[in-house]
Structure formats: C-alpha cells, structure tokens
N, CA, C and O atoms as a GROMACS GRO file, in nm:
protein
  396
    1MET      N    1   7.918  16.771  10.681
    1MET     CA    2   7.857  16.882  10.750
    1MET      C    3   7.859  17.002  10.655
    1MET      O    4   7.961  17.032  10.592
    2CYS      N    5   7.748  17.067  10.646
    2CYS     CA    6   7.740  17.182  10.556
    2CYS      C    7   7.787  17.308  10.627
    2CYS      O    8   7.795  17.313  10.750
    3VAL      N    9   7.817  17.408  10.550
    3VAL     CA   10   7.867  17.533  10.606
    3VAL      C   11   7.759  17.604  10.687
    3VAL      O   12   7.791  17.675  10.783
    4ASN      N   13   7.633  17.586  10.652
    4ASN     CA   14   7.525  17.651  10.726
    4ASN      C   15   7.510  17.595  10.867
    4ASN      O   16   7.455  17.661  10.955
    5CYS      N   17   7.558  17.473  10.890
    5CYS     CA   18   7.546  17.411  11.022
    5CYS      C   19   7.659  17.450  11.116
    5CYS      O   20   7.653  17.419  11.235
    6LEU      N   21   7.764  17.516  11.066
    6LEU     CA   22   7.877  17.555  11.150
    6LEU      C   23   7.846  17.684  11.225
    6LEU      O   24   7.783  17.774  11.171
    7SER      N   25   7.892  17.692  11.348
    7SER     CA   26   7.880  17.817  11.421
    7SER      C   27   7.991  17.911  11.375
    7SER      O   28   8.082  17.870  11.303
    8ASN      N   29   7.982  18.035  11.415
    8ASN     CA   30   8.085  18.132  11.377
    8ASN      C   31   8.221  18.094  11.435
    8ASN      O   32   8.323  18.112  11.369
    9ALA      N   33   8.223  18.043  11.556
    9ALA     CA   34   8.350  18.004  11.619
    9ALA      C   35   8.411  17.885  11.545
    9ALA      O   36   8.532  17.881  11.524
   10GLU      N   37   8.330  17.789  11.506
   10GLU     CA   38   8.381  17.675  11.431
   10GLU      C   39   8.433  17.718  11.294
   10GLU      O   40   8.537  17.670  11.249
   11ALA      N   41   8.360  17.807  11.230
   11ALA     CA   42   8.404  17.857  11.099
   11ALA      C   43   8.534  17.934  11.111
   11ALA      O   44   8.621  17.922  11.025
   12ALA      N   45   8.549  18.013  11.216
   12ALA     CA   46   8.674  18.086  11.238
   12ALA      C   47   8.789  17.990  11.266
   12ALA      O   48   8.900  18.012  11.218
   13GLY      N   49   8.763  17.887  11.340
   13GLY     CA   50   8.867  17.786  11.368
   13GLY      C   51   8.910  17.713  11.242
   13GLY      O   52   9.029  17.692  11.220
   14VAL      N   53   8.815  17.675  11.159
   14VAL     CA   54   8.846  17.607  11.033
   14VAL      C   55   8.924  17.700  10.942
   14VAL      O   56   9.019  17.657  10.877
   15ALA      N   57   8.885  17.828  10.936
   15ALA     CA   58   8.957  17.924  10.852
   15ALA      C   59   9.100  17.945  10.902
   15ALA      O   60   9.192  17.956  10.821
   16ALA      N   61   9.119  17.950  11.033
   16ALA     CA   62   9.254  17.967  11.089
   16ALA      C   63   9.341  17.845  11.060
   16ALA      O   64   9.459  17.859  11.028
   17ILE      N   65   9.284  17.727  11.072
   17ILE     CA   66   9.360  17.605  11.044
   17ILE      C   67   9.396  17.599  10.897
   17ILE      O   68   9.510  17.566  10.862
   18ALA      N   69   9.302  17.630  10.810
   18ALA     CA   70   9.330  17.627  10.666
   18ALA      C   71   9.435  17.732  10.628
   18ALA      O   72   9.524  17.704  10.547
   19ALA      N   73   9.426  17.851  10.685
   19ALA     CA   74   9.524  17.956  10.656
   19ALA      C   75   9.662  17.914  10.703
   19ALA      O   76   9.761  17.936  10.632
   20THR      N   77   9.670  17.854  10.821
   20THR     CA   78   9.799  17.808  10.871
   20THR      C   79   9.857  17.699  10.782
   20THR      O   80   9.977  17.699  10.753
   21TYR      N   81   9.773  17.607  10.737
   21TYR     CA   82   9.819  17.498  10.653
   21TYR      C   83   9.874  17.549  10.520
   21TYR      O   84   9.976  17.499  10.472
   22PHE      N   85   9.809  17.647  10.461
   22PHE     CA   86   9.851  17.696  10.330
   22PHE      C   87   9.957  17.806  10.338
   22PHE      O   88  10.033  17.823  10.243
   23LEU      N   89   9.964  17.880  10.447
   23LEU     CA   90  10.057  17.993  10.457
   23LEU      C   91  10.189  17.958  10.525
   23LEU      O   92  10.288  18.028  10.506
   24LYS      N   93  10.193  17.850  10.603
   24LYS     CA   94  10.316  17.818  10.676
   24LYS      C   95  10.435  17.791  10.584
   24LYS      O   96  10.542  17.846  10.610
   25PRO      N   97  10.423  17.709  10.480
   25PRO     CA   98  10.542  17.684  10.396
   25PRO      C   99  10.599  17.810  10.329
   25PRO      O  100  10.720  17.829  10.334
   26PRO      N  101  10.517  17.897  10.267
   26PRO     CA  102  10.578  18.016  10.207
   26PRO      C  103  10.636  18.112  10.311
   26PRO      O  104  10.738  18.176  10.286
   27ILE      N  105  10.572  18.123  10.427
   27ILE     CA  106  10.625  18.212  10.531
   27ILE      C  107  10.756  18.156  10.585
   27ILE      O  108  10.849  18.232  10.612
   28HIS      N  109  10.765  18.024  10.602
   28HIS     CA  110  10.889  17.963  10.651
   28HIS      C  111  11.002  17.986  10.550
   28HIS      O  112  11.114  18.017  10.590
   29ARG      N  113  10.974  17.970  10.421
   29ARG     CA  114  11.077  17.994  10.319
   29ARG      C  115  11.121  18.140  10.321
   29ARG      O  116  11.240  18.169  10.305
   30MET      N  117  11.027  18.234  10.339
   30MET     CA  118  11.061  18.375  10.344
   30MET      C  119  11.150  18.405  10.465
   30MET      O  120  11.249  18.478  10.453
   31LEU      N  121  11.116  18.350  10.580
   31LEU     CA  122  11.198  18.371  10.700
   31LEU      C  123  11.336  18.308  10.685
   31LEU      O  124  11.434  18.360  10.739
   32ALA      N  125  11.344  18.196  10.614
   32ALA     CA  126  11.474  18.132  10.591
   32ALA      C  127  11.561  18.218  10.500
   32ALA      O  128  11.683  18.220  10.515
   33LYS      N  129  11.500  18.288  10.405
   33LYS     CA  130  11.578  18.374  10.316
   33LYS      C  131  11.642  18.490  10.390
   33LYS      O  132  11.751  18.533  10.354
   34VAL      N  133  11.574  18.541  10.494
   34VAL     CA  134  11.629  18.652  10.571
   34VAL      C  135  11.703  18.601  10.695
   34VAL      O  136  11.740  18.680  10.782
   35ASP      N  137  11.726  18.470  10.704
   35ASP     CA  138  11.804  18.405  10.808
   35ASP      C  139  11.741  18.418  10.947
   35ASP      O  140  11.813  18.429  11.047
   36LEU      N  141  11.608  18.418  10.953
   36LEU     CA  142  11.540  18.418  11.082
   36LEU      C  143  11.486  18.279  11.118
   36LEU      O  144  11.435  18.258  11.228
   37ALA      N  145  11.499  18.185  11.024
   37ALA     CA  146  11.456  18.047  11.047
   37ALA      C  147  11.548  17.956  10.968
   37ALA      O  148  11.607  17.999  10.868
   38PRO      N  149  11.561  17.831  11.010
   38PRO     CA  150  11.645  17.738  10.932
   38PRO      C  151  11.576  17.704  10.800
   38PRO      O  152  11.454  17.717  10.788
   39ASP      N  153  11.654  17.660  10.703
   39ASP     CA  154  11.598  17.618  10.575
   39ASP      C  155  11.506  17.499  10.597
   39ASP      O  156  11.536  17.412  10.678
   40PRO      N  157  11.394  17.495  10.525
   40PRO     CA  158  11.304  17.379  10.539
   40PRO      C  159  11.374  17.250  10.499
   40PRO      O  160  11.447  17.246  10.400
   41ASP      N  161  11.353  17.146  10.576
   41ASP     CA  162  11.416  17.017  10.552
   41ASP      C  163  11.308  16.916  10.515
   41ASP      O  164  11.229  16.876  10.601
   42PRO      N  165  11.302  16.875  10.388
   42PRO     CA  166  11.195  16.783  10.348
   42PRO      C  167  11.206  16.645  10.409
   42PRO      O  168  11.105  16.575  10.422
   43VAL      N  169  11.325  16.602  10.448
   43VAL     CA  170  11.342  16.469  10.506
   43VAL      C  171  11.291  16.466  10.650
   43VAL      O  172  11.250  16.360  10.698
   44ALA      N  173  11.294  16.579  10.718
   44ALA     CA  174  11.248  16.583  10.857
   44ALA      C  175  11.102  16.540  10.868
   44ALA      O  176  11.064  16.474  10.965
   45HIS      N  177  11.020  16.576  10.772
   45HIS     CA  178  10.880  16.535  10.771
   45HIS      C  179  10.869  16.383  10.760
   45HIS      O  180  10.788  16.321  10.829
   46ASP      N  181  10.951  16.324  10.674
   46ASP     CA  182  10.948  16.178  10.660
   46ASP      C  183  10.997  16.108  10.787
   46ASP      O  184  10.950  15.999  10.819
   47VAL      N  185  11.091  16.169  10.858
   47VAL     CA  186  11.140  16.110  10.983
   47VAL      C  187  11.026  16.101  11.085
   47VAL      O  188  11.009  15.999  11.150
   48ARG      N  189  10.950  16.208  11.097
   48ARG     CA  190  10.837  16.208  11.190
   48ARG      C  191  10.730  16.108  11.146
   48ARG      O  192  10.670  16.040  11.229
   49THR      N  193  10.706  16.098  11.014
   49THR     CA  194  10.606  16.005  10.963
   49THR      C  195  10.649  15.861  10.986
   49THR      O  196  10.566  15.778  11.024
   50VAL      N  197  10.776  15.829  10.964
   50VAL     CA  198  10.826  15.693  10.988
   50VAL      C  199  10.814  15.659  11.136
   50VAL      O  200  10.772  15.548  11.169
   51ALA      N  201  10.848  15.750  11.224
   51ALA     CA  202  10.836  15.724  11.368
   51ALA      C  203  10.690  15.704  11.408
   51ALA      O  204  10.660  15.618  11.491
   52PHE      N  205  10.600  15.784  11.351
   52PHE     CA  206  10.458  15.771  11.381
   52PHE      C  207  10.404  15.635  11.335
   52PHE      O  208  10.334  15.567  11.410
   53LEU      N  209  10.438  15.596  11.212
   53LEU     CA  210  10.391  15.467  11.161
   53LEU      C  211  10.451  15.351  11.239
   53LEU      O  212  10.383  15.250  11.261
   54ALA      N  213  10.576  15.363  11.280
   54ALA     CA  214  10.638  15.257  11.360
   54ALA      C  215  10.571  15.247  11.496
   54ALA      O  216  10.556  15.136  11.549
   55ALA      N  217  10.530  15.359  11.554
   55ALA     CA  218  10.461  15.356  11.683
   55ALA      C  219  10.325  15.288  11.672
   55ALA      O  220  10.275  15.231  11.769
   56LEU      N  221  10.264  15.295  11.553
   56LEU     CA  222  10.136  15.228  11.531
   56LEU      C  223  10.153  15.083  11.484
   56LEU      O  224  10.055  15.017  11.449
   57ASP      N  225  10.275  15.034  11.484
   57ASP     CA  226  10.308  14.899  11.437
   57ASP      C  227  10.267  14.877  11.292
   57ASP      O  228  10.221  14.769  11.255
   58LEU      N  229  10.284  14.981  11.210
   58LEU     CA  230  10.258  14.973  11.067
   58LEU      C  231  10.391  14.976  10.993
   58LEU      O  232  10.491  15.024  11.046
   59ASP      N  233  10.392  14.926  10.872
   59ASP     CA  234  10.514  14.923  10.791
   59ASP      C  235  10.527  15.055  10.716
   59ASP      O  236  10.446  15.082  10.627
   60PRO      N  237  10.627  15.139  10.748
   60PRO     CA  238  10.639  15.267  10.678
   60PRO      C  239  10.682  15.253  10.532
   60PRO      O  240  10.661  15.344  10.453
   61VAL      N  241  10.741  15.139  10.496
   61VAL     CA  242  10.783  15.119  10.357
   61VAL      C  243  10.662  15.113  10.265
   61VAL      O  244  10.668  15.161  10.152
   62GLU      N  245  10.553  15.055  10.312
   62GLU     CA  246  10.432  15.048  10.231
   62GLU      C  247  10.373  15.187  10.207
   62GLU      O  248  10.320  15.214  10.099
   63ALA      N  249  10.381  15.274  10.307
   63ALA     CA  250  10.320  15.406  10.295
   63ALA      C  251  10.410  15.505  10.223
   63ALA      O  252  10.363  15.584  10.141
   64LEU      N  253  10.541  15.503  10.253
   64LEU     CA  254  10.632  15.605  10.199
   64LEU      C  255  10.723  15.555  10.089
   64LEU      O  256  10.768  15.633  10.005
   65GLY      N  257  10.751  15.428  10.087
   65GLY     CA  258  10.846  15.373   9.991
   65GLY      C  259  10.982  15.351  10.056
   65GLY      O  260  11.015  15.416  10.156
   66SER      N  261  11.058  15.262  10.000
   66SER     CA  262  11.186  15.225  10.062
   66SER      C  263  11.289  15.338  10.054
   66SER      O  264  11.372  15.351  10.144
   67ASP      N  265  11.284  15.421   9.949
   67ASP     CA  266  11.380  15.532   9.939
   67ASP      C  267  11.359  15.635  10.050
   67ASP      O  268  11.455  15.681  10.111
   68ALA      N  269  11.233  15.670  10.075
   68ALA     CA  270  11.204  15.769  10.178
   68ALA      C  271  11.238  15.716  10.317
   68ALA      O  272  11.287  15.790  10.402
   69VAL      N  273  11.212  15.588  10.341
   69VAL     CA  274  11.242  15.529  10.472
   69VAL      C  275  11.393  15.521  10.492
   69VAL      O  276  11.442  15.545  10.602
   70ALA      N  277  11.467  15.487  10.386
   70ALA     CA  278  11.614  15.482  10.397
   70ALA      C  279  11.672  15.621  10.422
   70ALA      O  280  11.764  15.636  10.501
   71ALA      N  281  11.618  15.723  10.354
   71ALA     CA  282  11.664  15.861  10.376
   71ALA      C  283  11.631  15.906  10.517
   71ALA      O  284  11.710  15.976  10.580
   72ALA      N  285  11.514  15.867  10.567
   72ALA     CA  286  11.476  15.904  10.704
   72ALA      C  287  11.564  15.836  10.807
   72ALA      O  288  11.597  15.895  10.910
   73ALA      N  289  11.604  15.712  10.781
   73ALA     CA  290  11.691  15.640  10.874
   73ALA      C  291  11.831  15.700  10.878
   73ALA      O  292  11.897  15.697  10.982
   74ALA      N  293  11.878  15.755  10.765
   74ALA     CA  294  12.012  15.812  10.758
   74ALA      C  295  12.015  15.962  10.790
   74ALA      O  296  12.122  16.022  10.790
   75TRP      N  297  11.900  16.021  10.818
   75TRP     CA  298  11.890  16.166  10.840
   75TRP      C  299  11.948  16.206  10.974
   75TRP      O  300  11.927  16.139  11.075
   76THR      N  301  12.021  16.317  10.975
   76THR     CA  302  12.065  16.380  11.099
   76THR      C  303  12.027  16.527  11.090
   76THR      O  304  12.035  16.586  10.983
   77PRO      N  305  11.986  16.586  11.201
   77PRO     CA  306  11.944  16.726  11.196
   77PRO      C  307  12.061  16.819  11.169
   77PRO      O  308  12.175  16.791  11.206
   78ASP      N  309  12.031  16.930  11.103
   78ASP     CA  310  12.131  17.032  11.073
   78ASP      C  311  12.158  17.113  11.198
   78ASP      O  312  12.067  17.174  11.254
   79THR      N  313  12.284  17.115  11.242
   79THR     CA  314  12.318  17.188  11.364
   79THR      C  315  12.398  17.315  11.335
   79THR      O  316  12.451  17.377  11.427
   80THR      N  317  12.407  17.354  11.208
   80THR     CA  318  12.488  17.471  11.176
   80THR      C  319  12.412  17.601  11.194
   80THR      O  320  12.473  17.706  11.211
   81TRP      N  321  12.279  17.597  11.191
   81TRP     CA  322  12.201  17.719  11.202
   81TRP      C  323  12.190  17.761  11.348
   81TRP      O  324  12.158  17.678  11.433
   82VAL      N  325  12.215  17.887  11.376
   82VAL     CA  326  12.207  17.940  11.513
   82VAL      C  327  12.084  18.030  11.520
   82VAL      O  328  12.070  18.120  11.438
   83PRO      N  329  11.994  18.010  11.617
   83PRO     CA  330  11.877  18.096  11.629
   83PRO      C  331  11.916  18.242  11.646
   83PRO      O  332  12.021  18.274  11.702
   84PHE      N  333  11.830  18.330  11.596
   84PHE     CA  334  11.856  18.474  11.598
   84PHE      C  335  11.876  18.524  11.741
   84PHE      O  336  11.962  18.609  11.764
   85ARG      N  337  11.799  18.474  11.835
   85ARG     CA  338  11.812  18.523  11.974
   85ARG      C  339  11.949  18.489  12.031
   85ARG      O  340  12.005  18.566  12.110
   86ASP      N  341  12.005  18.373  11.992
   86ASP     CA  342  12.138  18.336  12.041
   86ASP      C  343  12.247  18.420  11.974
   86ASP      O  344  12.349  18.449  12.036
   87ARG      N  345  12.225  18.460  11.849
   87ARG     CA  346  12.322  18.547  11.782
   87ARG      C  347  12.323  18.684  11.846
   87ARG      O  348  12.428  18.748  11.856
   88MET      N  349  12.207  18.732  11.890
   88MET     CA  350  12.198  18.863  11.954
   88MET      C  351  12.268  18.860  12.090
   88MET      O  352  12.334  18.957  12.127
   89ARG      N  353  12.254  18.751  12.165
   89ARG     CA  354  12.320  18.741  12.296
   89ARG      C  355  12.471  18.741  12.282
   89ARG      O  356  12.542  18.801  12.363
   90ARG      N  357  12.521  18.673  12.180
   90ARG     CA  358  12.665  18.664  12.160
   90ARG      C  359  12.724  18.799  12.120
   90ARG      O  360  12.836  18.831  12.159
   91SER      N  361  12.650  18.877  12.041
   91SER     CA  362  12.705  19.003  11.993
   91SER      C  363  12.680  19.120  12.090
   91SER      O  364  12.741  19.226  12.075
   92ALA      N  365  12.592  19.101  12.188
   92ALA     CA  366  12.564  19.208  12.283
   92ALA      C  367  12.681  19.226  12.379
   92ALA      O  368  12.736  19.128  12.429
   93PRO      N  369  12.720  19.350  12.406
   93PRO     CA  370  12.829  19.372  12.501
   93PRO      C  371  12.785  19.339  12.644
   93PRO      O  372  12.668  19.354  12.679
   94MET      N  373  12.878  19.297  12.723
   94MET     CA  374  12.851  19.268  12.863
   94MET      C  375  12.835  19.399  12.938
   94MET      O  376  12.918  19.489  12.925
   95ARG      N  377  12.730  19.409  13.016
   95ARG     CA  378  12.706  19.530  13.095
   95ARG      C  379  12.766  19.511  13.234
   95ARG      O  380  12.751  19.405  13.294
   96PRO      N  381  12.834  19.614  13.284
   96PRO     CA  382  12.887  19.599  13.420
   96PRO      C  383  12.775  19.602  13.522
   96PRO      O  384  12.674  19.671  13.504
   97ALA      N  385  12.792  19.527  13.627
   97ALA     CA  386  12.693  19.525  13.734
   97ALA      C  387  12.731  19.631  13.836
   97ALA      O  388  12.842  19.630  13.891
   98PHE      N  389  12.639  19.721  13.861
   98PHE     CA  390  12.661  19.824  13.961
   98PHE      C  391  12.599  19.777  14.091
   98PHE      O  392  12.483  19.738  14.095
   99GLY      N  393  12.675  19.781  14.195
   99GLY     CA  394  12.612  19.732  14.313
   99GLY      C  395  12.670  19.779  14.434
   99GLY      O  396  12.625  19.744  14.542
   0.00000   0.00000   0.00000
C-alpha cells in the first residue's frame, strides 16, 4: 500500500505505532535510571516468546535457540523493585480520621 492511499487517521496511527516502537526502549531505560521503572529484563521477552510459540504448538528451540529457551525456562521475575506509588504510600504519614 502506498502512502498516498492512506487516510490521515491511518497515517497518524502508523506514526504513533512507529514512534512507540522506537521510543519505548530509550524512555524505559531513562525511567529506570531515575528509579521510576524497573530495569529492562531481556530474558522476559524470550519468556513471552517461548510461551507464545508453545501455545501455537511450534518448537521454540528452532526459532530462538536452545540457550535462549533454557534461560527462559530458568527465568524468575525480579521482585526487589517496588513501584513508586507504593513507596509513596509507605512514607506518607497516617492522617487522623475526624469524625
């Protein structure tokens, strides 16, 4: 499909999708540096891909390789990072209830 055949709404949608695809990794790394997001985990992507390929009854070893599949099988999520909103709740003083 050529660009002249796209409507303005379709072109805006494609531009938004492309911007999200290219801007999400650097923005996520920036937020992780200021501790507003967890550090990016490269194995988490492989875990989702292995689960997706297994759901389609395909062999993930052929697509990703045995090392990536073994790392995905041994992966556990990082539970040390606490979301910013939960840190704010913990540090906020308790307000007395007037009633």
